[in-house]
C-alpha positions as a Markdown table, in Angstrom:
| # | Residue | x | y | z |
|---|---|---|---|---|
| 1 | Met | 116.7 | 108.1 | 95.8 |
| 2 | Glu | 119.9 | 106.5 | 96.9 |
| 3 | Ile | 122.8 | 105.4 | 94.6 |
| 4 | Asp | 124.8 | 102.5 | 95.8 |
| 5 | Ala | 127.1 | 99.8 | 94.5 |
| 6 | Ile | 128.6 | 96.9 | 96.4 |
| 7 | Gly | 131.5 | 94.5 | 96.0 |
| 8 | Ser | 134.0 | 93.3 | 93.5 |
| 9 | Glu | 135.4 | 95.3 | 90.6 |
| 10 | Lys | 136.0 | 92.1 | 88.6 |
| 11 | Ser | 132.5 | 91.7 | 87.4 |
| 12 | Leu | 132.0 | 92.1 | 83.6 |
| 13 | Ser | 128.3 | 92.3 | 83.4 |
| 14 | Phe | 125.8 | 93.4 | 80.9 |
| 15 | Cys | 122.0 | 93.3 | 80.9 |
| 16 | Cys | 119.0 | 95.0 | 79.3 |
| 17 | Leu | 115.3 | 95.2 | 79.4 |
| 18 | Lys | 112.8 | 95.9 | 76.6 |
| 19 | Ile | 109.9 | 98.1 | 77.4 |
| 20 | Asp | 107.5 | 99.0 | 74.5 |
| 21 | Asn | 109.8 | 100.4 | 71.9 |
| 22 | Val | 112.2 | 101.6 | 74.6 |
| 23 | Phe | 115.3 | 99.5 | 75.4 |
| 24 | Cys | 117.2 | 99.9 | 78.5 |
| 25 | Val | 120.7 | 98.3 | 78.6 |
| 26 | Ser | 122.4 | 98.1 | 81.9 |
| 27 | Cys | 125.6 | 96.8 | 83.2 |
| 28 | Leu | 124.8 | 94.9 | 86.4 |
| 29 | Thr | 126.0 | 96.7 | 89.5 |
| 30 | Arg | 129.5 | 95.9 | 90.4 |
| 31 | Glu | 128.6 | 92.9 | 92.4 |
| 32 | Gly | 126.7 | 91.6 | 89.4 |
| 33 | Ser | 123.4 | 91.1 | 91.3 |
| 34 | Gly | 121.2 | 92.9 | 88.8 |
| 35 | Ser | 120.2 | 95.7 | 91.2 |
| 36 | Leu | 120.9 | 98.5 | 88.7 |
| 37 | Leu | 118.8 | 96.7 | 86.1 |
| 38 | Leu | 115.9 | 96.4 | 88.6 |
| 39 | Gln | 116.2 | 100.1 | 89.6 |
| 40 | Ala | 116.0 | 101.0 | 85.9 |
| 41 | Gln | 112.9 | 98.8 | 85.5 |
| 42 | Lys | 111.2 | 100.8 | 88.3 |
| 43 | Gln | 111.5 | 104.0 | 86.2 |
| 44 | Phe | 109.3 | 102.3 | 83.5 |
| 45 | Thr | 106.4 | 101.1 | 85.7 |
| 46 | Glu | 103.9 | 102.8 | 83.4 |
| 47 | His | 105.1 | 100.8 | 80.4 |
| 48 | Val | 104.3 | 97.3 | 79.4 |
| 49 | Ile | 107.5 | 95.1 | 79.3 |
| 50 | Glu | 107.5 | 93.3 | 76.0 |
| 51 | Asp | 110.4 | 90.9 | 75.9 |
| 52 | Gly | 111.7 | 91.2 | 79.4 |
| 53 | Phe | 115.2 | 91.4 | 80.8 |
| 54 | Tyr | 118.5 | 90.4 | 79.1 |
| 55 | Gly | 121.8 | 90.0 | 80.9 |
| 56 | Gln | 125.3 | 88.7 | 80.8 |
| 57 | Glu | 127.7 | 88.0 | 83.7 |
| 58 | Ile | 131.2 | 86.5 | 83.7 |
| 59 | Asn | 131.2 | 85.2 | 87.2 |
| 60 | Met | 129.2 | 82.0 | 87.9 |
| 61 | Thr | 128.3 | 83.0 | 91.5 |
| 62 | Thr | 127.1 | 86.4 | 90.6 |
| 63 | Tyr | 125.4 | 85.1 | 87.4 |
| 64 | Asn | 123.3 | 82.9 | 89.6 |
| 65 | Leu | 122.7 | 85.7 | 92.1 |
| 66 | Ala | 121.4 | 87.9 | 89.3 |
| 67 | Arg | 119.0 | 85.3 | 88.2 |
| 68 | Met | 117.8 | 84.7 | 91.8 |
| 69 | Asn | 117.3 | 88.5 | 92.1 |
| 70 | Met | 114.9 | 88.4 | 89.2 |
| 71 | Phe | 112.8 | 85.8 | 90.9 |
| 72 | Leu | 112.9 | 87.7 | 94.2 |
| 73 | His | 111.5 | 90.7 | 92.4 |
| 74 | Asn | 108.6 | 88.8 | 90.9 |
| 75 | Ile | 110.1 | 88.6 | 87.4 |
| 76 | Asn | 109.2 | 85.2 | 86.0 |
| 77 | Tyr | 111.8 | 83.1 | 84.2 |
| 78 | Asp | 110.2 | 83.6 | 80.8 |
| 79 | Lys | 110.7 | 87.4 | 81.3 |
| 80 | Phe | 114.5 | 87.4 | 81.5 |
| 81 | Asn | 117.4 | 85.9 | 79.6 |
| 82 | Ile | 120.6 | 86.3 | 81.6 |
| 83 | Gln | 123.6 | 84.5 | 80.0 |
| 84 | Arg | 127.1 | 83.8 | 81.3 |
| 85 | Gly | 130.1 | 85.2 | 79.4 |
| 86 | Asp | 132.6 | 88.0 | 79.1 |
| 87 | Thr | 130.9 | 91.2 | 77.9 |
| 88 | Leu | 134.1 | 92.6 | 76.3 |
| 89 | Leu | 135.2 | 89.4 | 74.5 |
| 90 | Asp | 132.1 | 87.4 | 74.0 |
| 91 | Pro | 129.0 | 89.8 | 74.0 |
| 92 | Lys | 125.6 | 88.3 | 74.0 |
| 93 | His | 122.2 | 89.5 | 72.8 |
| 94 | Gly | 123.7 | 91.2 | 69.7 |
| 95 | Asn | 120.5 | 90.2 | 67.8 |
| 96 | Asp | 118.4 | 92.3 | 70.2 |
| 97 | Lys | 120.2 | 95.6 | 69.7 |
| 98 | Pro | 120.1 | 98.5 | 69.1 |
| 99 | Phe | 118.6 | 100.0 | 72.3 |
| 100 | Asp | 117.1 | 103.4 | 73.0 |
| 101 | Ala | 118.1 | 103.8 | 76.6 |
| 102 | Ile | 121.2 | 102.5 | 78.3 |
| 103 | Val | 122.3 | 102.8 | 82.0 |
| 104 | Ser | 125.6 | 101.4 | 83.1 |
| 105 | Asn | 127.9 | 101.2 | 86.1 |
| 106 | Pro | 130.9 | 99.1 | 84.7 |
| 107 | Pro | 133.8 | 98.1 | 86.9 |
| 108 | Tyr | 136.5 | 100.8 | 87.1 |
| 109 | Ser | 139.9 | 100.4 | 85.4 |
| 110 | Ile | 140.1 | 96.6 | 85.4 |
| 111 | Asn | 142.5 | 94.7 | 83.3 |
| 112 | Trp | 141.6 | 93.1 | 80.0 |
| 113 | Ile | 143.4 | 91.5 | 77.1 |
| 114 | Gly | 143.3 | 94.6 | 75.0 |
| 115 | Lys | 146.0 | 94.9 | 72.3 |
| 116 | Asp | 147.4 | 91.5 | 73.2 |
| 117 | Asp | 144.6 | 90.1 | 71.0 |
| 118 | Pro | 145.3 | 91.8 | 67.6 |
| 119 | Thr | 141.9 | 90.7 | 66.3 |
| 120 | Leu | 140.0 | 93.0 | 68.7 |
| 121 | Ile | 140.9 | 96.1 | 66.7 |
| 122 | Asn | 138.7 | 94.7 | 64.0 |
| 123 | Asp | 135.7 | 94.2 | 66.4 |
| 124 | Asp | 132.8 | 96.2 | 65.2 |
| 125 | Arg | 132.5 | 97.7 | 68.7 |
| 126 | Tyr | 136.1 | 98.9 | 69.0 |
| 127 | Ala | 137.2 | 99.5 | 65.4 |
| 128 | Pro | 135.5 | 102.9 | 64.9 |
| 129 | Ala | 137.9 | 104.6 | 67.5 |
| 130 | Gly | 140.9 | 103.2 | 65.8 |
| 131 | Val | 142.5 | 102.2 | 69.1 |
| 132 | Leu | 141.8 | 99.8 | 71.9 |
| 133 | Ala | 141.4 | 100.8 | 75.6 |
| 134 | Pro | 144.6 | 100.2 | 77.6 |
| 135 | Lys | 145.2 | 96.7 | 78.9 |
| 136 | Ser | 145.2 | 98.0 | 82.5 |
| 137 | Lys | 142.1 | 100.2 | 82.1 |
| 138 | Ala | 139.2 | 98.6 | 80.3 |
| 139 | Asp | 136.8 | 101.6 | 81.0 |
| 140 | Phe | 136.6 | 102.7 | 77.4 |
| 141 | Ala | 136.2 | 99.2 | 76.1 |
| 142 | Phe | 132.9 | 99.1 | 78.1 |
| 143 | Ile | 132.0 | 102.6 | 76.8 |
| 144 | Met | 132.6 | 101.6 | 73.1 |
| 145 | His | 130.6 | 98.4 | 73.7 |
| 146 | Ile | 127.7 | 100.4 | 75.0 |
| 147 | Leu | 127.9 | 102.9 | 72.2 |
| 148 | Ser | 127.7 | 100.1 | 69.7 |
| 149 | Tyr | 124.5 | 98.9 | 71.3 |
| 150 | Leu | 122.9 | 102.4 | 71.2 |
| 151 | Ser | 120.2 | 103.2 | 68.6 |
| 152 | Ala | 120.3 | 106.3 | 66.4 |
| 153 | Gln | 117.9 | 108.1 | 68.7 |
| 154 | Gly | 119.3 | 106.5 | 71.9 |
| 155 | Arg | 120.9 | 107.9 | 75.0 |
| 156 | Ala | 123.3 | 106.2 | 77.5 |
| 157 | Ala | 124.2 | 107.2 | 81.0 |
| 158 | Ile | 127.4 | 105.6 | 82.3 |
| 159 | Val | 129.0 | 105.9 | 85.7 |
| 160 | Val | 132.8 | 106.3 | 85.1 |
| 161 | Phe | 136.0 | 106.9 | 87.0 |
| 162 | Pro | 137.0 | 110.6 | 86.6 |
| 163 | Gly | 140.5 | 109.7 | 85.4 |
| 164 | Ile | 139.3 | 108.4 | 82.0 |
| 165 | Leu | 138.1 | 111.9 | 81.2 |
| 166 | Tyr | 141.6 | 113.5 | 81.2 |
| 167 | Arg | 144.2 | 110.8 | 80.9 |
| 168 | Gly | 146.3 | 110.7 | 77.7 |
| 169 | Gly | 147.3 | 108.0 | 75.3 |
| 170 | Ala | 144.7 | 105.6 | 73.9 |
| 171 | Glu | 142.0 | 107.0 | 76.2 |
| 172 | Gln | 142.5 | 110.5 | 74.8 |
| 173 | Lys | 142.2 | 109.1 | 71.3 |
| 174 | Ile | 138.9 | 107.4 | 72.2 |
| 175 | Arg | 137.7 | 110.6 | 73.7 |
| 176 | Gln | 138.6 | 112.4 | 70.5 |
| 177 | Tyr | 136.6 | 109.9 | 68.5 |
| 178 | Leu | 133.5 | 110.4 | 70.8 |
| 179 | Val | 133.8 | 114.2 | 70.7 |
| 180 | Asp | 134.5 | 114.5 | 67.0 |
| 181 | Asn | 131.5 | 112.3 | 66.2 |
| 182 | Asn | 129.3 | 114.3 | 68.5 |
| 183 | Phe | 128.4 | 111.5 | 70.8 |
| 184 | Val | 129.1 | 113.2 | 74.2 |
| 185 | Glu | 126.0 | 115.0 | 75.4 |
| 186 | Ala | 127.0 | 115.7 | 79.0 |
| 187 | Ile | 129.4 | 115.0 | 81.8 |
| 188 | Ile | 128.1 | 115.1 | 85.4 |
| 189 | Gln | 130.5 | 115.3 | 88.4 |
| 190 | Leu | 128.9 | 113.4 | 91.3 |
| 191 | Pro | 129.6 | 113.9 | 95.0 |
| 192 | Asn | 132.2 | 111.6 | 96.5 |
| 193 | Asn | 131.4 | 108.8 | 98.9 |
| 194 | Leu | 128.1 | 107.8 | 97.1 |
| 195 | Phe | 129.0 | 104.1 | 96.7 |
| 196 | Phe | 129.4 | 101.6 | 99.5 |
| 197 | Gly | 132.9 | 100.3 | 99.8 |
| 198 | Thr | 134.7 | 103.3 | 98.2 |
| 199 | Ser | 134.8 | 107.0 | 98.8 |
| 200 | Ile | 136.0 | 108.0 | 95.4 |
| 201 | Ala | 134.1 | 110.6 | 93.4 |
| 202 | Thr | 132.6 | 109.5 | 90.1 |
| 203 | Cys | 131.1 | 111.0 | 87.0 |
| 204 | Ile | 128.2 | 110.2 | 84.7 |
| 205 | Leu | 129.1 | 110.2 | 81.0 |
| 206 | Val | 126.0 | 110.8 | 78.9 |
| 207 | Leu | 126.2 | 109.7 | 75.3 |
| 208 | Ala | 123.6 | 110.4 | 72.5 |
| 209 | Lys | 123.4 | 109.8 | 68.8 |
| 210 | Asn | 120.8 | 112.4 | 68.1 |
| 211 | Lys | 122.3 | 115.6 | 69.4 |
| 212 | Thr | 121.0 | 118.8 | 67.7 |
| 213 | Asn | 124.2 | 120.7 | 68.1 |
| 214 | Thr | 127.9 | 120.1 | 68.8 |
| 215 | Asp | 128.0 | 121.6 | 72.3 |
| 216 | Thr | 128.6 | 119.5 | 75.5 |
| 217 | Leu | 127.1 | 120.2 | 78.9 |
| 218 | Phe | 129.3 | 120.0 | 82.0 |
| 219 | Ile | 127.6 | 119.8 | 85.4 |
| 220 | Asp | 129.3 | 120.0 | 88.8 |
| 221 | Ala | 127.0 | 118.3 | 91.1 |
| 222 | Ser | 129.7 | 117.5 | 93.7 |
| 223 | Ala | 127.9 | 119.6 | 96.3 |
| 224 | Glu | 124.5 | 118.1 | 95.6 |
| 225 | Phe | 124.1 | 115.5 | 98.3 |
| 226 | Lys | 122.7 | 114.7 | 101.8 |
| 227 | Lys | 125.0 | 113.4 | 104.4 |
| 228 | Ala | 124.0 | 109.9 | 105.6 |
| 229 | Thr | 125.5 | 107.7 | 108.3 |
| 230 | Asn | 128.3 | 106.1 | 106.2 |
| 231 | Asn | 127.6 | 107.4 | 102.7 |
| 232 | Asn | 126.3 | 110.5 | 100.9 |
| 233 | Ile | 123.0 | 110.2 | 99.1 |
| 234 | Leu | 121.4 | 112.1 | 96.2 |
| 235 | Thr | 118.0 | 113.4 | 97.3 |
| 236 | Glu | 115.1 | 113.8 | 94.9 |
| 237 | Glu | 115.8 | 117.6 | 95.1 |
| 238 | Asn | 119.4 | 117.0 | 94.0 |
| 239 | Ile | 118.4 | 114.7 | 91.2 |
| 240 | Asp | 115.7 | 117.1 | 90.0 |
| 241 | Lys | 118.2 | 119.9 | 89.9 |
| 242 | Ile | 120.6 | 117.9 | 87.7 |
| 243 | Leu | 117.8 | 116.7 | 85.4 |
| 244 | Glu | 116.5 | 120.2 | 85.0 |
| 245 | Ser | 120.0 | 121.4 | 84.0 |
| 246 | Ile | 120.3 | 118.6 | 81.4 |
| 247 | Asp | 116.8 | 119.5 | 80.0 |
| 248 | Lys | 117.5 | 123.3 | 79.8 |
| 249 | Lys | 121.2 | 123.1 | 78.8 |
| 250 | Glu | 121.8 | 126.6 | 80.2 |
| 251 | Asn | 124.9 | 128.0 | 81.9 |
| 252 | Lys | 124.6 | 128.4 | 85.6 |
| 253 | Asp | 127.5 | 129.8 | 87.7 |
| 254 | Tyr | 129.6 | 127.1 | 89.4 |
| 255 | Phe | 127.0 | 124.4 | 88.4 |
| 256 | Ala | 126.5 | 124.1 | 84.7 |
| 257 | Gln | 128.4 | 125.2 | 81.6 |
| 258 | Val | 127.6 | 124.6 | 77.9 |
| 259 | Val | 131.0 | 124.2 | 76.1 |
| 260 | Pro | 131.4 | 124.5 | 72.4 |
| 261 | Tyr | 133.1 | 121.7 | 70.4 |
| 262 | Gln | 136.1 | 123.8 | 69.5 |
| 263 | Thr | 136.8 | 124.7 | 73.1 |
| 264 | Ile | 137.1 | 121.0 | 73.9 |
| 265 | Val | 139.3 | 120.4 | 70.9 |
| 266 | Asp | 141.6 | 123.3 | 72.1 |
| 267 | Ser | 141.7 | 121.6 | 75.5 |
| 268 | Asp | 143.1 | 118.4 | 73.9 |
| 269 | Tyr | 139.8 | 116.6 | 74.3 |
| 270 | Asn | 139.9 | 116.9 | 78.1 |
| 271 | Leu | 136.4 | 116.1 | 79.4 |
| 272 | Ser | 137.1 | 116.8 | 83.1 |
| 273 | Val | 134.3 | 118.9 | 84.6 |
| 274 | Ser | 136.9 | 121.0 | 86.5 |
| 275 | Thr | 138.4 | 122.1 | 83.2 |
| 276 | Tyr | 135.3 | 124.1 | 82.3 |
| 277 | Leu | 133.7 | 124.9 | 85.6 |
| 278 | Glu | 135.4 | 126.7 | 88.5 |
| 279 | Lys | 134.5 | 125.9 | 92.1 |
| 280 | Glu | 132.6 | 128.5 | 93.9 |
| 281 | Asp | 134.7 | 130.4 | 96.4 |
| 282 | Thr | 132.9 | 129.9 | 99.7 |
| 283 | Arg | 135.5 | 131.7 | 101.8 |
| 284 | Glu | 134.3 | 134.7 | 103.8 |
| 285 | Glu | 134.8 | 137.9 | 102.0 |
| 286 | Ile | 137.1 | 140.3 | 104.0 |
| 287 | Asp | 136.8 | 144.1 | 104.0 |
| 288 | Ile | 140.5 | 145.2 | 104.2 |
| 289 | Asp | 139.6 | 148.6 | 105.6 |
| 290 | Val | 137.6 | 147.0 | 108.4 |
| 291 | Leu | 140.4 | 144.6 | 109.0 |
| 292 | Asn | 143.0 | 147.4 | 109.3 |
| 293 | Asn | 140.8 | 149.3 | 111.8 |
| 294 | Glu | 140.5 | 146.1 | 113.9 |
| 295 | Ile | 144.3 | 145.6 | 113.8 |
| 296 | Lys | 144.8 | 149.2 | 114.9 |
| 297 | Glu | 142.4 | 148.8 | 117.8 |
| 298 | Thr | 144.1 | 145.6 | 118.8 |
| 299 | Val | 147.6 | 147.2 | 118.7 |
| 300 | Leu | 146.3 | 150.1 | 120.9 |
| 301 | Lys | 144.9 | 147.6 | 123.4 |
| 302 | Ile | 148.2 | 145.7 | 123.5 |
| 303 | Asp | 150.1 | 148.9 | 124.1 |
| 304 | Gln | 147.7 | 149.9 | 126.9 |
| 305 | Leu | 148.1 | 146.4 | 128.4 |
| 306 | Arg | 151.9 | 146.7 | 128.3 |
| 307 | Leu | 151.8 | 150.0 | 130.1 |
| 308 | Glu | 149.6 | 148.5 | 132.8 |
| 309 | Ile | 151.9 | 145.5 | 133.2 |
| 310 | Asp | 155.0 | 147.8 | 133.4 |
| 311 | Lys | 153.3 | 149.7 | 136.2 |
| 312 | Ile | 152.5 | 146.5 | 138.1 |
| 313 | Val | 156.1 | 145.3 | 137.7 |
| 314 | Leu | 157.4 | 148.7 | 138.9 |
| 315 | Asp | 155.1 | 148.6 | 142.0 |
| 316 | Leu | 156.3 | 145.1 | 142.8 |
| 317 | Ser | 159.9 | 146.1 | 142.6 |
| 318 | Lys | 159.7 | 148.8 | 145.2 |
């Protein structure tokens, strides 16, 4: 399985599919083509799709591209409903929520109107946190939007830029809201260079409304990849290891750590994986006694070499 994303970071896209009583809501991949939605659909091949696919895209070109992509993948026009509009300011398909499963790869740290529109703080999606995402970083606006579309038994997996997990200000306050209300199930650090067009490392933020305890699982999967020509890829083995850790929720040295709620509070609601998981020291272990003996032997050899050189110089000077 490969993870990829292509193109512009200006796309504000939102789409979903309804499968039996399972709903999958997905931001279109960053080029707005609907690829992530279609990848999600493949995971539900054993289910009967009831109402089809729903989507929203702000850019006219990518909006049309997403619709074309549906046809190219044999999804008939009566099985999808992709509308054009701004997800953050003019969300569609509100009558179809809530959804049980959400996957999303929203654009990273784009600008939005934010607090310049004082009415947004009263929006049902953003109001619970008591603060809006920063104008220059709309990441948490997408996250709060997704959370509002999530059902009581739902789970969301959102690809995010790592900076939103530890920055202060409004982003810290929104993290506090998510943690205090027990919505954060797991944070997964992914390898860098997974996405086409950017080498930055990303994380997956897993949200849930039906957690059975207040702990949060942190996973460092930064070393779980296979090197490809231009990008790293997650193999099935890598993915299975991550999913197994999420399922078991057990501590594993350098890979997984279950962190209590109070520990996160004491860390000022920092959700960075590196805060709770140390990197494995892969440096070669050195035996100091062996090293000292090697140094002594080297010094003796140098002294012997100097004596031999002095003898040669003396012979040449005669």
